[in-house]
C-alpha positions in Angstrom: -25.8 5.7 -14.5 -24.7 6.9 -11.2 -25.4 10.6 -10.6 -23.5 12.2 -7.7 -25.2 15.8 -7.3 -23.7 16.1 -3.8 -22.9 19.8 -3.5 -25.9 22.4 -3.3 -24.6 24.1 -6.6 -24.6 20.8 -8.4 -27.9 19.8 -7.3 -29.5 23.2 -8.3 -27.8 22.5 -11.7 -29.3 19.0 -11.7 -32.8 20.1 -10.9 -32.7 22.6 -13.5 -31.7 20.3 -16.1 -34.4 17.6 -15.2 -37.1 20.7 -15.1 -37.9 20.0 -11.5 -36.5 23.2 -9.8 -40.0 24.8 -10.0 -41.6 21.9 -8.0 -39.9 23.2 -5.0 -42.0 26.2 -4.8 -44.6 23.7 -3.6 -44.9 23.6 0.0 -45.3 19.7 -0.2 -41.6 19.8 -0.6 -40.6 22.2 2.1 -37.0 21.4 3.7 -35.6 19.6 0.5 -33.5 17.6 0.2 -34.1 16.6 3.8 -37.9 15.5 3.2 -39.4 14.4 6.2 -41.1 11.3 5.2 -40.2 8.0 3.4 -43.1 8.5 1.1 -42.1 11.9 0.1 -38.7 10.7 -0.5 -40.2 7.9 -2.8 -42.2 10.3 -4.7 -39.3 12.6 -5.4 -37.1 9.8 -6.4 -39.6 8.2 -8.7 -39.9 11.8 -10.5 -36.2 11.9 -11.0 -35.9 8.4 -12.2 -38.7 9.1 -14.8 -37.1 12.4 -16.0 -33.8 10.5 -16.4 -35.1 7.6 -18.1 -36.9 10.1 -20.7 -33.4 10.6 -22.4 -31.2 8.1 -24.0 -27.7 7.4 -23.1 -26.2 9.3 -25.8 -28.5 12.4 -25.1 -27.2 12.3 -21.5 -23.4 12.1 -22.8 -24.5 15.4 -24.8 -25.6 16.8 -21.5 -22.7 16.2 -19.6 -20.4 18.0 -22.4 -22.7 21.1 -22.4 -23.4 21.3 -18.5 -20.1 20.5 -16.5 -22.1 20.9 -13.2 -24.2 17.8 -14.2 -22.2 14.4 -14.2 -22.9 10.7 -14.0 -20.9 7.7 -14.4 -22.0 4.4 -15.8 -21.8 1.5 -13.6 -18.7 -0.5 -15.3 -17.4 -3.8 -14.2 -13.5 -3.6 -13.1 -12.3 -4.8 -16.2 -14.3 -2.2 -18.2 -13.3 0.4 -15.9 -9.7 0.5 -17.6 -11.3 1.4 -20.6 -12.7 4.7 -19.0 -12.0 7.7 -21.4 -9.9 9.5 -18.8 -7.9 6.3 -17.9 -7.1 5.8 -21.5 -6.2 9.6 -22.0 -3.7 9.5 -18.8 -2.3 6.1 -19.9 -2.9 4.4 -16.7 -3.2 0.9 -18.3 0.0 -1.1 -19.2 0.4 -4.7 -20.6 3.3 -6.2 -19.2 5.0 -9.7 -20.4 4.8 -11.7 -17.0 7.4 -14.8 -17.1 5.3 -17.9 -16.9 2.0 -16.1 -17.7 2.0 -14.1 -20.5 0.8 -10.6 -21.3 -0.7 -9.1 -18.2 -3.1 -5.9 -18.5 -3.0 -3.9 -15.3 -3.2 -0.4 -14.0 -0.2 1.7 -13.8 1.5 3.4 -10.5 -0.9 5.0 -8.1 1.0 8.1 -8.4 1.6 10.0 -11.9 3.9 12.9 -13.1 4.0 15.1 -15.9 5.8 12.3 -17.8 3.3 9.4 -16.6 3.7 6.8 -14.0 6.2 7.7 -11.2 8.4 4.8 -11.8 8.9 1.9 -14.5 6.5 -0.8 -14.3 8.2 -4.1 -14.0 6.8 -7.8 -14.0 6.2 -9.4 -10.7 9.3 -11.1 -9.1 9.3 -14.9 -8.7 8.6 -16.3 -5.5 11.9 -15.8 -3.4 13.7 -14.1 -6.0 14.6 -11.3 -3.5 15.3 -13.4 -0.5 19.2 -12.9 -0.5 18.8 -8.9 -0.8 16.1 -8.7 1.9 17.9 -11.2 4.0 21.1 -8.8 3.8 19.2 -5.8 4.7 17.7 -7.3 7.9 21.0 -8.6 8.9 22.6 -5.0 8.4 19.7 -3.5 10.3 20.0 -6.0 13.3 23.8 -5.3 13.6 23.0 -1.6 13.6 20.6 -2.2 16.4 23.0 -4.3 18.3 25.8 -1.7 18.3 23.7 1.1 18.8 24.2 3.5 22.0 20.8 3.5 23.7 22.0 6.5 25.8 23.0 8.4 22.6 19.3 8.6 21.1 17.0 11.4 21.8 13.5 10.8 23.0 11.7 9.6 20.2 9.3 12.3 18.3 6.7 11.9 15.5 7.6 11.1 12.0 6.4 14.1 10.4 7.4 16.7 13.4 8.5 20.0 11.5 6.4 19.2 8.4 3.9 21.9 7.4 1.2 20.9 4.8 -1.0 23.7 2.8 -4.1 22.3 1.9 -6.7 23.4 -0.7 -9.4 21.1 -1.0 -13.2 20.3 0.0 -15.3 17.4 1.5 -13.1 14.1 2.3 -11.3 12.5 -0.7 -8.4 14.8 -0.5 -8.7 16.3 2.8 -8.8 13.1 4.8 -5.4 12.1 3.5 -3.6 15.1 5.2 -5.8 14.3 8.5 -3.9 11.0 8.6 -0.5 12.9 8.3 -1.6 15.1 11.2 -1.5 12.0 13.5 2.1 11.5 12.4 3.0 14.9 13.7 2.5 17.1 10.5 1.1 20.5 10.8 -1.9 20.8 8.2 -3.3 24.3 7.3 -6.8 23.9 5.8 -7.9 26.8 3.4 -11.3 27.2 3.6 -14.0 29.8 2.1 -15.5 32.5 4.5 -18.5 30.1 4.5 -16.6 27.1 5.4 -16.0 23.8 3.8 -19.3 22.1 2.7 -18.6 18.9 4.6 -19.1 21.2 8.0 -22.9 21.3 7.2 -23.0 17.9 5.6 -25.3 16.3 8.0 -27.9 18.1 10.6 -26.1 18.2 13.6 -23.6 21.2 13.3 -20.0 20.3 12.4 -20.5 16.5 12.6 -20.1 15.8 9.1 -16.6 17.4 9.1 -15.4 16.4 12.7 -13.2 13.4 11.1 -11.8 15.4 8.3 -10.7 18.4 10.6 -9.0 16.4 13.2 -5.4 17.9 14.1 -5.8 20.7 11.5 -5.7 24.4 11.7 -8.5 26.2 9.7 -7.5 29.4 7.9 -10.8 31.0 6.5 -9.7 33.0 3.5 -11.3 34.5 0.2 -8.6 33.4 -2.2 -10.6 34.7 -5.2 -9.7 38.2 -4.1 -6.4 39.8 -4.5 -5.7 40.4 -0.9 -6.9 36.7 0.0 -4.5 35.3 -2.6 -1.7 37.5 -1.3 -2.1 35.8 2.3 -1.9 32.6 0.8 1.3 33.5 -1.4 2.8 34.8 1.9 2.3 31.6 3.8 3.7 29.4 0.9 7.4 30.1 1.9 6.7 28.4 5.2 5.4 25.3 4.1 6.7 22.1 2.9 3.9 20.3 1.0 0.9 21.5 -1.0 -2.1 19.6 -2.1 -4.8 20.7 -4.2 -8.0 18.9 -5.0 -10.1 21.0 -7.4 -11.0 19.9 -10.9 -9.3 20.7 -14.0 -7.3 23.6 -14.3 -9.2 25.4 -11.4 -6.0 25.7 -9.2 -4.2 27.6 -11.9 -7.0 29.8 -12.5 -7.2 30.7 -8.8 -3.4 31.7 -8.8 -2.5 28.5 -6.5 -1.1 26.2 -9.3 1.9 24.4 -9.2 4.1 26.7 -11.3 3.0 29.7 -9.4 3.6 28.3 -5.9 7.0 26.9 -6.8 7.8 30.2 -8.2 7.5 31.6 -4.4 9.1 28.4 -2.8 11.1 26.1 -5.2 11.4 23.5 -2.6 7.8 22.8 -2.3 6.4 19.3 -3.0 3.3 20.0 -4.8 0.4 17.3 -5.3 -2.6 17.5 -7.5 -5.5 15.2 -6.0 -8.4 15.9 -8.4 -11.2 13.3 -8.9 -10.2 12.8 -12.7 -7.2 14.8 -13.8 -5.9 18.2 -14.3 -6.4 17.7 -17.7 -8.3 15.2 -20.1 -11.8 14.6 -21.1 -13.3 14.2 -17.7 -11.1 16.7 -15.9 -13.7 19.4 -15.4 -16.4 17.1 -14.2 -17.3 17.0 -10.5 -16.3 13.8 -8.9 -18.0 12.1 -5.8 -17.6 8.7 -4.2 -20.9 7.3 -5.6 -20.0 8.0 -9.3 -16.3 7.0 -8.7 -17.4 3.8 -7.2 -19.5 3.2 -10.3 -16.7 4.0 -12.7 -14.3 2.2 -11.0 -16.4 -1.2 -10.7 -16.5 -1.0 -6.8 -20.3 -0.7 -7.1 -20.7 -3.7 -9.6 -18.3 -5.9 -7.7 -19.9 -5.8 -4.5 -23.5 -5.0 -5.9 -23.8 -8.4 -7.8 -22.7 -7.1 -11.2 -24.5 -4.9 -13.6 -27.8 -6.0 -15.0 -30.1 -3.5 -17.1 -33.2 -3.4 -15.0 -36.7 -4.3 -16.8 -38.8 -1.6 -15.1 -39.0 1.1 -12.7 -39.4 -1.1 -9.7 -36.6 -3.1 -10.6 -34.7 0.1 -11.3 -35.1 1.0 -7.6 -34.0 -2.5 -6.2 -30.7 -2.4 -8.4 -30.2 1.2 -7.2 -30.4 0.3 -3.8 -28.1 -2.7 -4.2 -25.7 -1.0 -6.1 -25.7 2.0 -3.7 -25.2 -0.2 -0.8 -22.2 -1.8 -2.2 -20.5 1.4 -3.4 -21.6 4.3 -1.1 -21.9 2.2 2.2 -19.2 -0.5 1.9 -15.8 0.1 3.6 -14.3 -0.1 0.3 -15.4 3.5 -0.8 -13.7 5.7 -3.4 -13.5 8.6 -0.9 -11.5 6.8 1.8 -9.1 5.1 -0.8 -8.5 8.4 -2.7 -7.6 10.0 0.8 -4.9 7.1 1.4 -3.6 7.7 -1.9 -3.1 11.4 -0.9 -1.2 10.6 2.0 0.8 8.3 0.2 1.5 10.7 -2.7 2.5 13.6 -0.2 4.9 11.0 1.7 6.4 9.7 -1.8 7.0 13.5 -2.7 8.7 14.3 0.5 10.9 11.2 0.3 12.0 11.9 -3.2 12.6 15.7 -2.4 14.9 14.4 0.6 16.8 12.2 -1.8 17.1 15.4 -4.3 14.6 14.1 -6.9 12.0 16.7 -7.9 8.7 15.2 -9.3 6.8 17.8 -11.3 3.2 17.5 -12.0 2.7 14.9 -9.0 -0.8 13.6 -9.1 -3.3 10.9 -7.6 -6.8 10.9 -8.7 -10.0 9.4 -7.2 -10.6 7.2 -10.1 -7.0 6.1 -10.5 -6.9 5.3 -6.8 -10.3 3.4 -6.9 -8.9 1.3 -10.0 -5.7 0.6 -8.1 -7.7 -0.8 -5.0 -9.4 -3.1 -7.5 -6.4 -4.8 -9.0 -7.1 -8.1 -7.5 -10.2 -8.3 -10.1 -9.4 -5.7 -13.0 -5.9 -7.3 -13.8 -6.2 -9.5 -16.9 -4.4 -12.3 -18.3 -5.1 -15.7 -20.2 -6.0 -18.4 -17.7 -7.2 -15.8 -14.8 -9.5 -17.5 -12.3 -13.1 -16.1 -12.6 -13.7 -13.5 -9.9 -16.3 -14.5 -7.3 -19.1 -12.1 -6.5 -21.2 -11.6 -3.4 -24.4 -13.6 -3.5 -27.8 -11.8 -3.8 -28.7 -11.7 0.0 -25.1 -10.2 0.5 -24.2 -12.8 3.0 -20.7 -13.7 1.3 -18.8 -15.5 -1.4 -19.3 -19.0 -0.8 -19.9 -21.4 2.1 -16.8 -20.9 3.9 -16.7 -17.1 3.6 -19.9 -15.8 4.6 -22.5 -14.6 7.5 -24.5 -17.3 9.4 -27.1 -16.6 11.9 -26.4 -17.8 15.1 -28.8 -18.3 18.1 -28.6 -14.9 19.0 -27.1 -12.7 16.3 -24.7 -13.3 13.4 -21.1 -14.6 12.8 -18.7 -14.2 9.9 -16.9 -17.5 9.1 -13.6 -17.0 7.2 -11.9 -20.2 6.4 -11.8 -20.0 2.6 -8.2 -21.5 2.1 -7.5 -25.3 1.4 -5.2 -25.5 4.6 -7.8 -24.1 6.6 -10.6 -26.8 6.0 -9.0 -29.4 8.3 -8.8 -26.8 11.3 -12.6 -26.3 10.6 -13.6 -29.9 10.5 -11.7 -30.6 13.7 -13.3 -27.6 15.3 -16.8 -28.4 14.2 -16.4 -32.2 14.9 -18.7 -32.1 18.1 -21.7 -30.7 15.8 -21.3 -32.3 12.3 -19.0 -34.8 10.9 -17.7 -32.8 7.8 -14.9 -34.9 7.2 -16.9 -38.0 6.6 -19.2 -36.4 4.2 -18.1 -37.1 0.5 -19.7 -34.1 -0.8 -16.9 -32.1 1.0 -14.0 -34.2 0.3 -12.2 -31.7 -1.8 -11.8 -28.2 -2.7 -13.7 -28.9 -5.9 -16.2 -30.9 -4.5 -16.9 -28.3 -1.7 -17.4 -25.5 -4.4 -19.6 -27.8 -6.5 -21.8 -28.6 -3.5 -21.7 -25.1 -2.2 -25.4 -24.7 -1.2 -25.2 -28.0 0.6 -22.2 -26.8 2.6 -24.1 -23.8 3.4 -27.3 -25.7 4.6 -25.1 -27.9 7.0 -22.9 -25.1 8.5 -26.2 -22.9 8.9 -27.8 -25.8 11.0 -24.4 -26.0 13.0 -24.1 -22.3 13.8 -27.8 -21.8 14.9 -27.3 -24.0 17.9 -25.1 -21.5 19.7 -24.6 -18.0 20.4 -22.3 -15.6 18.5 -19.9 -15.0 21.2 -19.7 -18.6 22.0 -18.8 -19.3 18.5 -16.2 -16.7 17.9 -14.5 -17.8 21.1 -14.5 -21.4 20.4 -13.5 -21.2 16.7 -11.0 -18.8 17.1 -9.2 -20.7 19.8 -8.7 -23.3 17.3 -7.3 -21.2 14.7 -10.5 -20.9 12.4 -11.6 -17.3 11.5 -14.9 -16.8 12.9 -16.3 -13.2 14.5 -19.3 -11.8 15.7 -20.9 -9.6 13.2 -21.9 -6.3 15.0 -25.3 -5.4 14.0 -25.0 -1.5 14.6 -23.7 1.4 12.8 -19.6 1.3 12.9 -19.9 4.9 14.3 -21.8 3.8 17.5 -19.7 0.6 17.8 -16.6 2.8 17.8 -17.9 4.6 20.9 -18.0 1.1 22.9 -15.8 0.7 25.8 -14.7 -2.7 24.1 -13.5 -0.7 20.9 -11.8 1.7 23.0 -10.0 -0.9 25.3 -8.8 -2.8 22.4 -7.0 0.5 21.1 -9.1 1.3 18.2 -10.4 4.6 19.5 -8.8 7.2 21.8 -10.1 10.4 23.6 -9.7 13.8 22.1 -11.0 17.2 23.3 -12.8 19.3 20.6 -13.8 22.8 20.7 -17.3 21.7 19.6 -17.7 18.2 21.1 -15.6 18.6 24.2 -14.1 15.2 25.3 -15.1 12.3 22.9 -13.7 9.4 21.2 -12.1 9.3 17.9 -10.5 6.7 15.6 -6.8 6.1 16.8 -4.0 6.7 14.4 -4.0 4.1 11.9 -0.3 3.6 12.1 1.8 2.6 15.0 5.8 2.8 15.3 8.1 0.7 17.5 10.5 3.8 18.0 8.2 7.0 17.1 5.1 8.6 18.5 1.8 9.7 17.1 -1.0 12.0 18.2 -4.6 12.1 18.0 -6.0 15.5 18.2 -9.8 16.7 17.6 -11.2 18.9 15.0 -11.2 22.7 14.9 -13.9 25.3 14.2 -14.1 27.3 11.1 -11.4 30.1 10.9 -10.2 29.0 14.5 -6.7 29.8 13.5 -7.0 32.5 11.1 -5.8 35.2 13.5 -2.8 33.3 14.6 -1.6 32.5 11.2 -1.9 36.2 9.9 0.0 37.4 12.9 2.8 34.8 12.1 2.9 36.4 8.7 3.4 39.9 10.2 -0.3 41.3 10.0 -1.2 43.5 13.0 -4.5 43.8 14.8 -5.7 46.6 13.0 -5.0 44.9 9.4 -6.6 41.7 10.5 -9.8 43.3 11.9 -10.1 45.3 8.5 -9.6 42.2 6.5 -12.2 40.5 8.5 -14.6 43.4 8.1 -14.2 43.2 4.5 -14.8 39.7 4.4 -11.2 38.9 3.1 -10.9 36.3 6.0 -13.1 34.7 8.6 -11.9 34.8 12.3 
């Protein structure tokens, strides 16, 4: 099982459940959970593992039903993920009859409404089936551009200029989805508690944990559990276009910010639910964080070498490290996937609204989004090719798609397709005669002799430097890149990264001038922007003033901790 007791309240519940809360009175554990040495961390981890193992799986399921602040997921394969109780409850799995293939079991749409999938699921079109239709669209667009008067167009703005988003959420999975929209011009008001979003204090350096999520946003610090704080939010609702809430279960309704309540104030709102599991259903009330969703959706098992029951405690630790590396550190991680789904869901709702279509109950979930990202491996039909998995060393899938040590580092070779073999043979001809080796004469033989091909290629790549290989092979249309052996966050700060356009300069009230990731989308005829983050409550006063609160009223609200300024 993968536990994810990330928030302080959840960790307290977890320690109480394990009977370890009293241990923290011992000075030995001072600073928990940031223990100072690897030995202490290993000792504490061992205690937790032993306490977890003392209960059966069924006993843990009973625990989860009894204590909603303690939650875990079993490590599922991608196929088994589609039998998850919440997935079944939400009817997110469908079987379609695909011509030429037969019944295909697959996930439903990324976004759901009160009635289920946001659109009717259809079989995949045959190759070229839409060529005539798409060709006509392209020709019509070209004709419009050819006859357009350049002088009649105003200076291009940003795609979402004039759109305001009100956001109720914490951490990353939901809030980063609106961060992406700020780059497109949207105004995003991030509603925080007086103490601030927990992501702000997630790492030791103040505000570093939340810098990325807060980019381009306005922070409104308000206690929405108080009548006056809720009234502030309700006065703000008529001024916004989109609302997203990321709380579990029916928390939004209980807080007075549910869809029915806010649409009663502003009927033109687009309202998106973005919980971990759902607003209703067997898992709706459970906390959801990336590690547990990675496990539930099959992300961890896919990149972590599968799910194998460990024999003992030592093997348990090895398997845990492997699965954690695959699910929590890998770029394909549930938080980022869910965030992009949130951005997509909001844009879909906005597009539908502009076409006069109301989508009540618009919902994306962390679990559903992660399952969508796994479609290449969780879609099932008779005769489906076997899914390849990464090798035990995490080097790659096979000889033609893996890491190799070069003379001064590592390179990644990516030439997995049949049509790429000839280019690779030609490019490596000065070093090895791959074309004359009968063991590699066909795709099938290369797969059968994969270990031998790895050995040959490893010998070749070891002869030259990583940059030399990247330049030489890419010049001959072979995929090969230097593997950067450092944290991506550090790599992003490099001049090379910056000059290539992957990062840009922003100015923060906390970090001053710094580099942040560039907007992920670029347009031919529209602008984007790349702002920095904000401090807690930085915009509270300005927002309250825009709603008609005077200086005395704001000071009174702040003194009584209704707002933070």
